N, CA, C and O atoms as a CHARMM CRD file, in Angstrom:
* protein
*
  204
    1    1 MET  N      0.61100  -1.26300  -0.13600 PROA 1      0.00000
    2    1 MET  CA     0.08500   0.18900   0.00300 PROA 1      0.00000
    3    1 MET  C      0.93000   1.16500  -0.13000 PROA 1      0.00000
    4    1 MET  O      0.81800   2.05400  -0.97500 PROA 1      0.00000
    5    2 THR  N      2.02300   1.05000   0.86700 PROA 2      0.00000
    6    2 THR  CA     3.04300   2.40200   0.64100 PROA 2      0.00000
    7    2 THR  C      3.40100   2.50400  -0.67700 PROA 2      0.00000
    8    2 THR  O      3.55300   3.66400  -1.05900 PROA 2      0.00000
    9    3 VAL  N      3.62100   1.45500  -1.66600 PROA 3      0.00000
   10    3 VAL  CA     4.16100   2.00300  -2.89000 PROA 3      0.00000
   11    3 VAL  C      2.99700   2.41300  -3.53800 PROA 3      0.00000
   12    3 VAL  O      3.36400   3.03500  -4.53500 PROA 3      0.00000
   13    4 ILE  N      2.05600   2.38900  -3.49300 PROA 4      0.00000
   14    4 ILE  CA     0.87600   2.91700  -4.15100 PROA 4      0.00000
   15    4 ILE  C      0.82400   4.59100  -3.85000 PROA 4      0.00000
   16    4 ILE  O      0.83100   5.57200  -4.59300 PROA 4      0.00000
   17    5 TYR  N      0.77100   4.42200  -2.48700 PROA 5      0.00000
   18    5 TYR  CA     1.10800   6.23300  -2.33900 PROA 5      0.00000
   19    5 TYR  C      2.08300   6.71600  -2.68300 PROA 5      0.00000
   20    5 TYR  O      2.00600   7.93500  -2.83400 PROA 5      0.00000
   21    6 ALA  N      3.16000   6.20300  -2.91600 PROA 6      0.00000
   22    6 ALA  CA     4.41600   7.01400  -3.17400 PROA 6      0.00000
   23    6 ALA  C      4.24100   7.13600  -4.76900 PROA 6      0.00000
   24    6 ALA  O      4.67400   8.16700  -5.28300 PROA 6      0.00000
   25    7 LEU  N      3.82200   6.45900  -5.34400 PROA 7      0.00000
   26    7 LEU  CA     3.54100   6.32600  -6.88000 PROA 7      0.00000
   27    7 LEU  C      2.47100   7.80400  -7.38900 PROA 7      0.00000
   28    7 LEU  O      2.48000   8.58700  -8.33900 PROA 7      0.00000
   29    8 LEU  N      1.60800   7.60700  -6.12900 PROA 8      0.00000
   30    8 LEU  CA     0.47400   8.55700  -6.44400 PROA 8      0.00000
   31    8 LEU  C      1.05000  10.16000  -6.04000 PROA 8      0.00000
   32    8 LEU  O      0.74300  11.13200  -6.73000 PROA 8      0.00000
   33    9 ALA  N      1.82000  10.25100  -4.96700 PROA 9      0.00000
   34    9 ALA  CA     2.69400  11.48100  -4.60600 PROA 9      0.00000
   35    9 ALA  C      3.30100  11.71500  -5.64100 PROA 9      0.00000
   36    9 ALA  O      2.94700  12.80800  -6.08600 PROA 9      0.00000
   37   10 LEU  N      4.14100  11.16700  -6.33000 PROA 10     0.00000
   38   10 LEU  CA     4.72600  11.35200  -7.25800 PROA 10     0.00000
   39   10 LEU  C      4.29300  11.61900  -8.70700 PROA 10     0.00000
   40   10 LEU  O      4.94400  12.28800  -9.50900 PROA 10     0.00000
   41   11 ALA  N      3.01600  10.96500  -8.96700 PROA 11     0.00000
   42   11 ALA  CA     2.18100  11.47000 -10.17500 PROA 11     0.00000
   43   11 ALA  C      1.57000  12.84800  -9.74000 PROA 11     0.00000
   44   11 ALA  O      1.66200  13.63800 -10.67900 PROA 11     0.00000
   45   12 LEU  N      1.05100  13.33600  -8.77100 PROA 12     0.00000
   46   12 LEU  CA     0.71200  14.38300  -8.21500 PROA 12     0.00000
   47   12 LEU  C      1.78200  15.30900  -8.88500 PROA 12     0.00000
   48   12 LEU  O      1.62100  15.96600  -9.91300 PROA 12     0.00000
   49   13 GLY  N      3.00900  15.22800  -8.03300 PROA 13     0.00000
   50   13 GLY  CA     4.03800  16.25100  -8.06300 PROA 13     0.00000
   51   13 GLY  C      4.56000  16.25300  -9.45400 PROA 13     0.00000
   52   13 GLY  O      5.23700  17.25800  -9.67300 PROA 13     0.00000
   53   14 MET  N      4.45600  15.43800 -10.46600 PROA 14     0.00000
   54   14 MET  CA     4.72700  15.61000 -11.77200 PROA 14     0.00000
   55   14 MET  C      3.51500  16.41100 -12.42300 PROA 14     0.00000
   56   14 MET  O      3.73700  17.36700 -13.16600 PROA 14     0.00000
   57   15 ALA  N      2.43200  16.05400 -12.16800 PROA 15     0.00000
   58   15 ALA  CA     1.25600  16.87200 -12.75000 PROA 15     0.00000
   59   15 ALA  C      1.49400  18.55200 -12.49900 PROA 15     0.00000
   60   15 ALA  O      1.62800  19.48200 -13.29400 PROA 15     0.00000
   61   16 ALA  N      1.48000  18.48900 -11.13700 PROA 16     0.00000
   62   16 ALA  CA     1.73300  19.93500 -10.77200 PROA 16     0.00000
   63   16 ALA  C      3.03200  20.80000 -11.31100 PROA 16     0.00000
   64   16 ALA  O      3.02400  22.02900 -11.37700 PROA 16     0.00000
   65   17 GLY  N      3.76600  20.25400 -11.55700 PROA 17     0.00000
   66   17 GLY  CA     5.06900  20.64900 -12.32700 PROA 17     0.00000
   67   17 GLY  C      4.64600  20.89600 -13.94200 PROA 17     0.00000
   68   17 GLY  O      5.11700  21.77300 -14.66700 PROA 17     0.00000
   69   18 LEU  N      3.72700  19.98700 -14.27900 PROA 18     0.00000
   70   18 LEU  CA     3.57900  20.17000 -16.04400 PROA 18     0.00000
   71   18 LEU  C      2.37400  21.29700 -15.56300 PROA 18     0.00000
   72   18 LEU  O      2.03900  21.90400 -16.58000 PROA 18     0.00000
   73   19 VAL  N      1.83400  21.64400 -14.72500 PROA 19     0.00000
   74   19 VAL  CA     0.95900  22.66200 -14.83100 PROA 19     0.00000
   75   19 VAL  C      1.78000  23.90400 -14.63200 PROA 19     0.00000
   76   19 VAL  O      1.57100  24.73900 -15.51200 PROA 19     0.00000
   77   20 VAL  N      2.55000  24.21500 -13.83000 PROA 20     0.00000
   78   20 VAL  CA     3.67000  25.38800 -13.75400 PROA 20     0.00000
   79   20 VAL  C      4.23000  25.85800 -15.02600 PROA 20     0.00000
   80   20 VAL  O      4.10700  27.02500 -15.39600 PROA 20     0.00000
   81   21 ILE  N      4.93500  24.82100 -15.79400 PROA 21     0.00000
   82   21 ILE  CA     5.55100  24.94000 -17.10300 PROA 21     0.00000
   83   21 ILE  C      4.44900  25.45400 -18.02300 PROA 21     0.00000
   84   21 ILE  O      4.48200  26.61400 -18.43600 PROA 21     0.00000
   85   22 VAL  N      3.39000  24.53400 -18.37900 PROA 22     0.00000
   86   22 VAL  CA     2.00400  25.25600 -19.44900 PROA 22     0.00000
   87   22 VAL  C      1.94000  26.72000 -18.87200 PROA 22     0.00000
   88   22 VAL  O      2.00900  27.65100 -19.67500 PROA 22     0.00000
   89   23 ILE  N      1.81000  26.97800 -17.50800 PROA 23     0.00000
   90   23 ILE  CA     1.25800  28.36600 -17.32600 PROA 23     0.00000
   91   23 ILE  C      2.26200  29.57000 -17.55400 PROA 23     0.00000
   92   23 ILE  O      1.98700  30.70000 -17.95800 PROA 23     0.00000
   93   24 ASP  N      3.24100  29.15600 -17.26900 PROA 24     0.00000
   94   24 ASP  CA     4.58700  30.03700 -17.67000 PROA 24     0.00000
   95   24 ASP  C      4.76200  30.11500 -18.99500 PROA 24     0.00000
   96   24 ASP  O      4.74200  31.25900 -19.45000 PROA 24     0.00000
   97   25 GLU  N      4.97100  29.00600 -19.94200 PROA 25     0.00000
   98   25 GLU  CA     4.47200  29.14400 -21.07300 PROA 25     0.00000
   99   25 GLU  C      3.41700  30.37300 -21.83000 PROA 25     0.00000
  100   25 GLU  O      3.63700  31.30500 -22.60400 PROA 25     0.00000
  101   26 PHE  N      2.37900  29.91500 -21.26700 PROA 26     0.00000
  102   26 PHE  CA     1.24100  30.82200 -21.53500 PROA 26     0.00000
  103   26 PHE  C      1.31500  32.52100 -21.28300 PROA 26     0.00000
  104   26 PHE  O      0.81500  33.41600 -21.96500 PROA 26     0.00000
  105   27 ARG  N      2.15400  32.60600 -20.00800 PROA 27     0.00000
  106   27 ARG  CA     2.31000  33.76700 -19.74700 PROA 27     0.00000
  107   27 ARG  C      3.54700  34.58600 -20.80300 PROA 27     0.00000
  108   27 ARG  O      3.58800  35.77900 -21.10100 PROA 27     0.00000
  109   28 TRP  N      4.37700  33.60500 -21.16800 PROA 28     0.00000
  110   28 TRP  CA     5.69400  34.17500 -21.81200 PROA 28     0.00000
  111   28 TRP  C      5.14600  34.54400 -23.27400 PROA 28     0.00000
  112   28 TRP  O      5.65900  35.41000 -23.98300 PROA 28     0.00000
  113   29 GLU  N      4.17600  33.86600 -23.58100 PROA 29     0.00000
  114   29 GLU  CA     3.78400  34.13200 -25.00500 PROA 29     0.00000
  115   29 GLU  C      2.93500  35.37100 -24.97600 PROA 29     0.00000
  116   29 GLU  O      3.00900  36.20200 -25.88100 PROA 29     0.00000
  117   30 ALA  N      2.04600  35.52000 -23.84100 PROA 30     0.00000
  118   30 ALA  CA     1.48000  36.74000 -23.86700 PROA 30     0.00000
  119   30 ALA  C      2.31700  37.79100 -23.65800 PROA 30     0.00000
  120   30 ALA  O      2.13900  38.75000 -24.40900 PROA 30     0.00000
  121   31 ARG  N      3.13700  37.87300 -22.88700 PROA 31     0.00000
  122   31 ARG  CA     4.28900  39.08900 -22.74900 PROA 31     0.00000
  123   31 ARG  C      4.86800  39.37600 -23.99200 PROA 31     0.00000
  124   31 ARG  O      5.08000  40.54600 -24.31300 PROA 31     0.00000
  125   32 ASN  N      5.17200  38.35600 -24.79000 PROA 32     0.00000
  126   32 ASN  CA     6.00900  38.64100 -25.93100 PROA 32     0.00000
  127   32 ASN  C      5.36500  38.92200 -27.47100 PROA 32     0.00000
  128   32 ASN  O      5.88200  39.23700 -28.54300 PROA 32     0.00000
  129   33 ARG  N      4.09900  38.67300 -27.07900 PROA 33     0.00000
  130   33 ARG  CA     3.12200  38.76200 -28.57000 PROA 33     0.00000
  131   33 ARG  C      2.99100  40.14500 -28.96700 PROA 33     0.00000
  132   33 ARG  O      2.75000  40.88200 -28.01100 PROA 33     0.00000
  133   34 LEU  N      3.08100  40.75200 -30.14800 PROA 34     0.00000
  134   34 LEU  CA     2.77200  42.28400 -30.48200 PROA 34     0.00000
  135   34 LEU  C      1.35500  42.53400 -30.41100 PROA 34     0.00000
  136   34 LEU  O      0.48100  41.90600 -31.00900 PROA 34     0.00000
  137   35 PRO  N      1.19100  43.61500 -29.53900 PROA 35     0.00000
  138   35 PRO  CA    -0.39500  43.92700 -29.47900 PROA 35     0.00000
  139   35 PRO  C     -1.05500  44.53500 -30.65400 PROA 35     0.00000
  140   35 PRO  O     -0.33300  45.09700 -31.47700 PROA 35     0.00000
  141   36 ARG  N     -2.46900  44.49200 -30.85900 PROA 36     0.00000
  142   36 ARG  CA    -3.18600  45.19100 -31.66400 PROA 36     0.00000
  143   36 ARG  C     -3.55200  46.32800 -31.58500 PROA 36     0.00000
  144   36 ARG  O     -4.32300  46.60600 -30.66700 PROA 36     0.00000
  145   37 CYS  N     -3.13500  47.34600 -32.49300 PROA 37     0.00000
  146   37 CYS  CA    -3.39900  48.48600 -32.36800 PROA 37     0.00000
  147   37 CYS  C     -4.56500  49.11800 -32.17000 PROA 37     0.00000
  148   37 CYS  O     -5.33700  48.88400 -33.10000 PROA 37     0.00000
  149   38 THR  N     -5.05300  49.87800 -31.28300 PROA 38     0.00000
  150   38 THR  CA    -6.54000  50.33900 -31.36200 PROA 38     0.00000
  151   38 THR  C     -6.83500  51.39300 -31.79100 PROA 38     0.00000
  152   38 THR  O     -7.94500  51.85100 -31.51900 PROA 38     0.00000
  153   39 THR  N     -5.83000  52.18700 -32.68900 PROA 39     0.00000
  154   39 THR  CA    -6.04900  53.28500 -33.52800 PROA 39     0.00000
  155   39 THR  C     -6.17000  52.62200 -34.95600 PROA 39     0.00000
  156   39 THR  O     -7.12000  52.95300 -35.66600 PROA 39     0.00000
  157   40 CYS  N     -5.26900  51.72200 -35.39700 PROA 40     0.00000
  158   40 CYS  CA    -5.16600  51.60700 -36.60700 PROA 40     0.00000
  159   40 CYS  C     -5.37500  49.92500 -36.99100 PROA 40     0.00000
  160   40 CYS  O     -5.28200  49.53700 -38.15600 PROA 40     0.00000
  161   41 GLY  N     -5.61800  49.15400 -36.04200 PROA 41     0.00000
  162   41 GLY  CA    -5.84800  48.10000 -36.16700 PROA 41     0.00000
  163   41 GLY  C     -4.74400  47.01500 -36.27400 PROA 41     0.00000
  164   41 GLY  O     -4.87100  45.87300 -35.83300 PROA 41     0.00000
  165   42 GLU  N     -3.55300  47.53800 -36.96200 PROA 42     0.00000
  166   42 GLU  CA    -2.38500  46.85400 -37.29100 PROA 42     0.00000
  167   42 GLU  C     -1.61200  45.94100 -35.77900 PROA 42     0.00000
  168   42 GLU  O     -2.02100  46.11800 -34.63200 PROA 42     0.00000
  169   43 LEU  N     -0.80300  45.27400 -36.03800 PROA 43     0.00000
  170   43 LEU  CA    -0.04600  44.79100 -35.16700 PROA 43     0.00000
  171   43 LEU  C      1.45700  45.42100 -34.92600 PROA 43     0.00000
  172   43 LEU  O      2.31000  44.85400 -35.60800 PROA 43     0.00000
  173   44 HSD  N      1.82100  46.21300 -34.30100 PROA 44     0.00000
  174   44 HSD  CA     2.98800  46.89200 -33.98600 PROA 44     0.00000
  175   44 HSD  C      3.21600  46.95500 -32.64600 PROA 44     0.00000
  176   44 HSD  O      2.34400  46.60500 -31.85000 PROA 44     0.00000
  177   45 ARG  N      4.53500  47.45200 -32.21300 PROA 45     0.00000
  178   45 ARG  CA     4.97700  47.61000 -30.82100 PROA 45     0.00000
  179   45 ARG  C      4.08500  48.78700 -29.87400 PROA 45     0.00000
  180   45 ARG  O      3.18000  49.33600 -30.50300 PROA 45     0.00000
  181   46 ARG  N      4.20700  49.07900 -28.88600 PROA 46     0.00000
  182   46 ARG  CA     3.32100  50.10200 -28.16200 PROA 46     0.00000
  183   46 ARG  C      4.19000  51.20700 -28.39700 PROA 46     0.00000
  184   46 ARG  O      5.41100  51.24600 -28.55000 PROA 46     0.00000
  185   47 HSD  N      3.20500  52.21400 -28.39500 PROA 47     0.00000
  186   47 HSD  CA     3.52200  53.90100 -28.78000 PROA 47     0.00000
  187   47 HSD  C      3.88700  53.69700 -29.90800 PROA 47     0.00000
  188   47 HSD  O      4.57900  54.68500 -30.15300 PROA 47     0.00000
  189   48 ALA  N      3.88800  52.96800 -30.91600 PROA 48     0.00000
  190   48 ALA  CA     4.17100  53.44400 -32.13400 PROA 48     0.00000
  191   48 ALA  C      3.88000  54.73800 -32.55800 PROA 48     0.00000
  192   48 ALA  O      3.12600  55.43000 -31.87300 PROA 48     0.00000
  193   49 ALA  N      4.44000  55.22700 -33.74000 PROA 49     0.00000
  194   49 ALA  CA     3.98100  56.91800 -34.30800 PROA 49     0.00000
  195   49 ALA  C      3.27100  56.52200 -35.35000 PROA 49     0.00000
  196   49 ALA  O      3.59500  55.84800 -36.32800 PROA 49     0.00000
  197   50 HSD  N      2.08100  57.10000 -34.98500 PROA 50     0.00000
  198   50 HSD  CA     1.10600  57.13000 -36.32400 PROA 50     0.00000
  199   50 HSD  C      1.38700  58.63800 -37.12400 PROA 50     0.00000
  200   50 HSD  O      1.68900  59.71300 -36.60700 PROA 50     0.00000
  201   51 ARG  N      1.15900  58.28700 -38.66900 PROA 51     0.00000
  202   51 ARG  CA     1.69800  59.58100 -39.18700 PROA 51     0.00000
  203   51 ARG  C      0.60400  59.53800 -40.30800 PROA 51     0.00000
  204   51 ARG  O      0.53600  60.44200 -41.14000 PROA 51     0.00000
């Protein structure tokens, strides 16, 4: 029975680690994605000069 609990704890730890990696990846993508401009609708860096 102890072996089953150890395997269950290992599986839960691996699942939690995977969740942390996926959330970190989503945050990195959101931070590095070019935002859509509310003025012209194009994708470019923030505070771009509109002429």
